[in-house]
C-alpha positions in Angstrom: -26.3 -8.8 -36.7 -28.3 -8.6 -33.4 -31.9 -7.5 -33.3 -31.0 -4.1 -31.6 -28.3 -3.4 -34.3 -31.0 -4.2 -37.0 -33.4 -2.0 -35.4 -30.9 0.8 -34.8 -29.4 0.8 -38.2 -32.6 2.0 -39.5 -32.2 5.2 -37.6 -29.1 6.6 -39.5 -31.4 8.8 -41.6 -32.7 12.3 -41.5 -30.8 14.6 -39.0 -27.9 16.5 -40.3 -24.8 14.7 -39.2 -25.8 14.1 -35.8 -21.4 8.9 -26.5 -22.3 3.1 -20.3 -22.0 4.5 -17.3 -19.4 1.8 -16.4 -17.0 3.6 -18.6 -17.1 6.5 -16.6 -15.7 4.8 -13.6 -12.6 4.2 -15.4 -9.5 6.2 -14.4 -9.2 9.4 -16.4 -12.6 9.0 -18.3 -13.5 12.4 -18.0 -10.0 13.8 -18.8 -9.7 16.0 -21.9 -9.0 14.0 -25.1 -8.8 17.2 -27.3 -9.5 20.8 -26.9 -11.7 22.6 -29.6 -11.7 26.4 -29.2 -11.0 26.1 -25.4 -13.9 23.6 -25.0 -12.9 20.0 -24.0 -13.9 16.6 -25.7 -13.5 14.2 -23.1 -12.3 10.4 -23.2 -15.7 9.5 -21.8 -17.5 11.2 -24.7 -15.2 9.6 -27.4 -16.0 6.0 -25.8 -19.7 6.7 -25.8 -19.7 8.0 -29.4 -17.9 4.9 -30.5 -20.4 2.6 -28.7 -23.4 4.6 -30.0 -22.2 4.5 -33.6 -21.5 0.7 -33.3 -25.2 0.3 -32.2 -26.1 2.3 -35.2 -24.0 0.1 -37.4 -22.6 3.3 -38.6 -19.2 3.8 -40.4 -18.4 6.4 -37.7 -17.8 3.7 -35.2 -13.9 3.9 -35.3 -12.0 5.9 -32.7 -10.7 8.6 -35.3 -14.2 9.0 -36.8 -15.8 9.4 -33.4 -13.4 11.9 -32.2 -13.8 13.8 -35.5 -17.6 13.6 -35.2 -17.4 15.2 -31.7 -15.0 17.9 -32.9 -17.5 18.7 -35.6 -20.4 18.7 -33.0 -18.5 21.2 -30.9 -18.0 23.5 -33.9 -21.7 23.1 -34.8 -22.8 24.2 -31.5 -20.3 27.1 -31.5 -21.7 28.4 -34.6 -25.2 28.2 -33.3 -24.3 30.1 -30.2 -22.6 32.8 -32.3 -25.9 33.6 -34.2 -28.1 33.0 -31.0 -29.6 29.6 -32.0 -30.5 27.5 -29.0 -33.1 24.9 -29.6 -35.6 24.5 -26.8 -35.8 21.4 -24.6 -39.1 20.6 -26.4 -37.6 20.6 -29.8 -34.8 18.4 -28.7 -37.1 15.8 -27.2 -39.1 15.8 -30.2 -36.1 15.2 -32.4 -35.2 12.4 -30.0 -38.7 10.9 -30.4 -38.5 11.3 -34.1 -35.1 9.5 -34.3 -36.4 6.7 -32.2 -39.6 6.4 -34.2 -37.7 5.5 -37.3 -37.0 2.0 -35.6 -40.8 1.8 -34.5 -39.7 2.5 -30.9 -40.9 5.0 -28.5 -38.3 7.4 -27.0 -38.5 5.4 -23.7 -38.0 2.0 -25.6 -35.0 3.4 -27.5 -33.1 4.9 -24.6 -33.8 1.7 -22.5 -32.3 -0.4 -25.4 -29.2 1.8 -25.7 -28.9 2.1 -22.0 -28.8 -1.7 -21.7 -25.9 -1.6 -24.2 -24.0 1.1 -22.3 -25.0 4.2 -24.0 -26.0 7.1 -21.7 -29.3 9.0 -22.6 -27.2 12.2 -22.4 -25.1 11.0 -25.2 -28.1 10.4 -27.4 -29.6 13.9 -26.4 -26.2 15.7 -27.2 -26.1 13.9 -30.6 -29.5 14.9 -31.5 -29.1 18.5 -30.0 -26.0 19.2 -32.3 -27.9 18.0 -35.4 -30.9 20.2 -34.8 -28.9 23.3 -33.9 -26.7 22.9 -37.0 -29.9 22.6 -39.2 -31.2 25.9 -37.9 -27.7 27.6 -38.4 -27.4 26.3 -42.1 -31.0 27.5 -42.8 -30.4 30.9 -41.2 -27.0 31.4 -43.0 -27.6 29.8 -46.3 -31.4 29.5 -46.9 -31.7 32.7 -49.0 -28.8 31.8 -51.1 -29.9 28.2 -51.8 -33.2 29.3 -53.3 -33.8 27.7 -56.7 -35.0 29.6 -59.9 -37.6 28.3 -62.5 -34.8 28.2 -65.1 -32.8 25.8 -62.7 -35.9 23.5 -62.5 -36.3 23.7 -66.3 -32.7 22.5 -66.7 -33.0 19.9 -64.2 -36.0 18.6 -66.1 -34.3 18.8 -69.4 -31.5 16.6 -68.1 -33.7 14.2 -66.1 -34.6 10.6 -66.9 -38.2 11.9 -67.7 -36.8 13.9 -70.8 -33.9 11.6 -71.5 -30.8 10.9 -69.5 -27.6 12.7 -69.3 -24.0 11.6 -68.8 -20.9 13.6 -68.1 -17.2 13.5 -68.5 -15.4 14.6 -65.7 -11.8 15.1 -64.3 -11.2 14.8 -60.6 -8.6 16.0 -58.0 -9.0 14.3 -54.7 -7.0 15.8 -51.6 -6.2 14.4 -48.3 -8.3 15.7 -45.4 -8.2 13.0 -42.7 -6.6 15.2 -39.9 -7.4 18.8 -39.2 -3.9 19.8 -40.5 -4.2 17.9 -43.8 -7.7 19.5 -44.1 -6.5 23.0 -43.6 -3.8 22.4 -46.2 -5.9 20.8 -48.7 -8.6 23.4 -48.4 -6.2 26.1 -49.2 -4.7 24.2 -52.1 -8.2 23.4 -53.4 -9.2 27.0 -53.3 -6.1 28.1 -55.2 -6.5 25.6 -57.7 -10.2 26.3 -58.4 -9.3 30.0 -58.9 -6.3 29.3 -61.0 -7.0 26.4 -63.2 -8.4 27.5 -66.7 -7.8 24.6 -69.1 -7.8 20.9 -69.1 -4.2 20.7 -69.4 -3.7 22.7 -66.2 -6.3 20.5 -64.4 -4.5 17.3 -65.6 -1.1 18.7 -64.3 -2.5 19.4 -61.1 -4.2 15.9 -60.7 -0.9 14.3 -61.4 0.8 16.3 -58.8 -1.6 16.4 -56.0 -4.5 13.9 -56.2 -5.0 10.8 -54.1 -7.4 9.2 -56.6 -6.5 6.3 -58.7 -7.2 8.5 -61.8 -4.3 10.8 -61.0 -2.1 8.7 -63.6 -4.7 9.8 -66.3 -4.5 13.5 -65.2 -7.8 13.0 -63.2 -9.9 11.9 -66.2 -12.6 9.4 -65.6 -14.9 7.9 -68.0 -18.5 8.7 -68.7 -20.7 8.8 -65.8 -24.4 8.8 -65.7 -25.5 12.1 -64.0 -28.2 10.3 -62.0 -25.4 8.0 -60.3 -23.4 11.0 -58.9 -23.8 12.2 -55.3 -26.7 14.9 -55.5 -24.6 17.7 -54.1 -21.8 16.9 -56.7 -24.4 16.7 -59.4 -25.9 20.0 -58.8 -22.4 21.7 -59.0 -21.6 19.9 -62.1 -25.0 21.1 -63.7 -23.9 24.7 -63.1 -20.6 24.2 -65.2 -19.7 24.8 -68.7 -17.1 22.6 -70.3 -13.6 23.3 -69.1 -14.9 25.0 -65.7 -14.0 23.8 -62.3 -16.2 23.3 -59.2 -15.6 25.1 -56.0 -13.9 22.8 -53.5 -16.4 20.1 -52.3 -15.8 18.6 -48.7 -16.3 14.8 -48.6 -15.5 12.6 -45.8 -11.6 12.5 -45.3 -11.1 14.4 -48.5 -11.6 17.6 -50.4 -12.6 17.2 -54.1 -12.4 19.3 -57.3 -14.2 18.4 -60.4 -13.8 19.9 -64.1 -16.4 19.3 -66.6 -14.9 18.1 -70.0 -18.2 17.3 -71.6 -21.9 16.6 -71.1 -24.2 14.6 -73.3 -27.9 14.3 -73.4 -29.3 11.0 -74.8 -32.8 10.1 -75.9 -33.1 6.8 -74.1 -34.7 7.4 -70.8 -32.6 6.4 -67.7 -34.1 5.3 -64.4 -33.3 7.5 -61.4 -31.1 5.7 -58.9 -32.8 5.6 -55.4 -30.5 3.4 -53.4 -27.3 1.6 -53.7 -26.1 -1.7 -52.1 -22.4 -1.8 -51.6 -19.7 -3.6 -49.6 -16.6 -2.2 -48.1 -13.8 -4.3 -46.9 -11.1 -2.4 -44.7 -7.4 -3.2 -44.7 -4.4 -2.0 -42.9 -3.6 1.6 -43.9 -1.0 1.8 -46.6 -1.3 -1.9 -47.6 -2.3 -1.4 -51.3 -0.7 -4.6 -52.4 -3.2 -6.6 -50.1 -6.1 -4.6 -51.5 -5.0 -5.5 -55.0 -4.9 -9.2 -53.9 -8.5 -9.1 -52.4 -9.8 -7.4 -55.5 -8.4 -10.2 -57.6 -10.1 -12.8 -55.5 -13.7 -11.5 -55.7 -16.2 -11.2 -58.5 -19.3 -10.5 -56.4 -20.1 -9.0 -53.1 -20.8 -12.3 -51.6 -17.2 -13.4 -52.4 -16.1 -10.8 -49.8 -17.5 -12.9 -46.9 -15.0 -15.6 -47.7 -12.1 -13.0 -47.6 -13.5 -11.7 -44.2 -13.9 -15.2 -42.6 -12.4 -15.3 -39.1 -11.7 -11.4 -39.0 -13.4 -9.0 -36.7 -16.9 -7.9 -37.9 -16.1 -4.4 -38.5 -13.5 -5.4 -41.2 -16.5 -5.9 -43.8 -19.6 -3.7 -44.1 -22.3 -4.4 -46.4 -25.4 -2.2 -46.6 -28.0 -0.5 -48.8 -28.4 3.2 -48.6 -30.4 5.8 -50.4 -28.2 7.8 -52.8 -28.8 10.9 -50.9 -27.6 9.3 -47.7 -24.4 7.8 -48.9 -21.2 9.6 -47.8 -20.2 11.5 -50.8 -16.8 10.1 -51.2 -18.2 6.6 -51.4 -21.0 7.7 -53.6 -18.6 9.2 -56.1 -16.5 6.0 -56.3 -19.6 3.9 -56.6 -20.8 6.0 -59.6 -17.9 4.7 -61.6 -18.7 1.2 -61.1 -21.0 -1.5 -62.6 -22.3 -4.2 -60.5 -19.5 -6.6 -59.2 -16.8 -4.1 -60.0 -14.7 -2.8 -57.2 -11.9 -0.2 -56.5 -9.4 0.5 -53.8 -10.2 3.7 -51.8 -7.1 5.3 -50.2 -7.8 8.1 -47.8 -4.4 8.3 -45.9 -5.2 6.6 -42.7 -8.2 4.5 -44.1 -7.8 1.9 -46.8 -10.5 -0.2 -48.2 -11.9 -2.2 -51.1 -15.1 -1.0 -52.1 -17.5 -3.0 -54.4 -21.0 -2.2 -55.9 -23.4 -4.8 -55.1 -26.4 -3.3 -57.1 -28.5 -0.3 -57.7 -32.3 0.1 -57.1 -33.9 2.4 -59.6 -37.4 4.0 -60.0 -38.8 4.7 -63.4 -40.4 8.1 -64.2 -43.6 9.6 -62.8 -45.6 12.6 -63.2 -43.4 15.8 -62.9 -43.7 17.7 -59.6 -41.9 21.0 -60.0 -42.0 21.7 -56.3 -40.6 18.4 -55.4 -37.8 19.0 -57.9 -37.3 22.6 -56.3 -37.1 21.1 -52.9 -34.6 18.5 -53.8 -32.3 21.0 -55.6 -32.7 23.2 -52.5 -31.7 20.5 -50.2 -28.7 19.6 -52.4 -27.6 23.1 -52.5 -28.1 23.8 -48.8 -26.1 20.6 -48.1 -23.2 21.6 -50.2 -23.2 25.0 -48.4 -23.3 23.2 -45.1 -20.4 20.9 -45.8 -18.2 23.8 -47.1 -19.1 25.8 -44.0 -18.2 23.2 -41.7 -15.0 22.6 -43.5 -14.3 26.3 -43.0 -15.0 26.3 -39.4 -12.8 23.3 -38.8 -10.0 25.0 -40.7 -10.3 28.0 -38.6 -10.6 26.4 -35.3 -7.9 26.0 -32.5 -7.9 22.1 -32.1 -5.2 21.0 -29.8 -4.3 18.1 -27.5 -4.3 19.0 -23.7 
């Protein structure tokens, strides 16, 4: 990994889901790639986003992911315009400076570094602008609804590692959402299932019929999971359920998920809170599940994957450590089911990979800070609202090829 990549990889934190000049000289660079509610996303923007995400060492560096990110940014800015949100230039520049500061670089140093790699400053600015505007939209629309009561803090404390640990038995349904068409179809199906399913038997039948997950053969049933290992936005929804109840649809990258709580168990033994997770992800040709199984049979540790990836392009194997709150929810959910050195095949339609847990970093308990817990629960709830709202905007948008 280059020094620039190491510096810039530290920046993929903080803003809510936040494209060189030589590329602009190519024929058709500024031609529309896709039209989003009558607003064009150009080929140039797509290539710039790919390059920028590669510099950040982000999973969003594939062409499909870059295009999807730009589509979502258009929708974020449309939503901001609809309610009169327009971040002033000073706020955008401050956001850019803050972003650069996470790599201990000034804004000028950061823009020079990415500029030398071919990324225009306007690309960086647009990226930050969309994130800031979206954050304001989410706070305005959902801030009052996301407030946390004292009773919810009490419950979180009762189930936290400081009072003992908790584990849950869940069933899952994972629906494909890697294209706008599949996303709209799966969103409608998930909403219908969430309303109609009243029993474990009905959930199991739906999982066998619709779910993409490897658990579909068991009716979506998964083994006991430590609550602290679940993605925070999913854990917060699970905590609000009684046995047999089903979550609202939860949007995760390339999928929409439903969960049914089968049981929750508090234990006396304190469990450390998971702070960060190190994982490795090896990407394969979509649909080649036999090769994925072959890879899994060859490896016992994350280091073994380097041998499998020898001679292949660098982007075939990704290994990184991220805070649990920063992990993509679909990966966090799969990793929650694994022990160190275990792997799973993750099939999301047009993306197939082998995912392995390298390790977890935990923190033991400290003095209880109710306001910190309130803020954490508030942020989790706000993130869940934001993900669902963006999925709704995407399903309602008119997205077409030029």
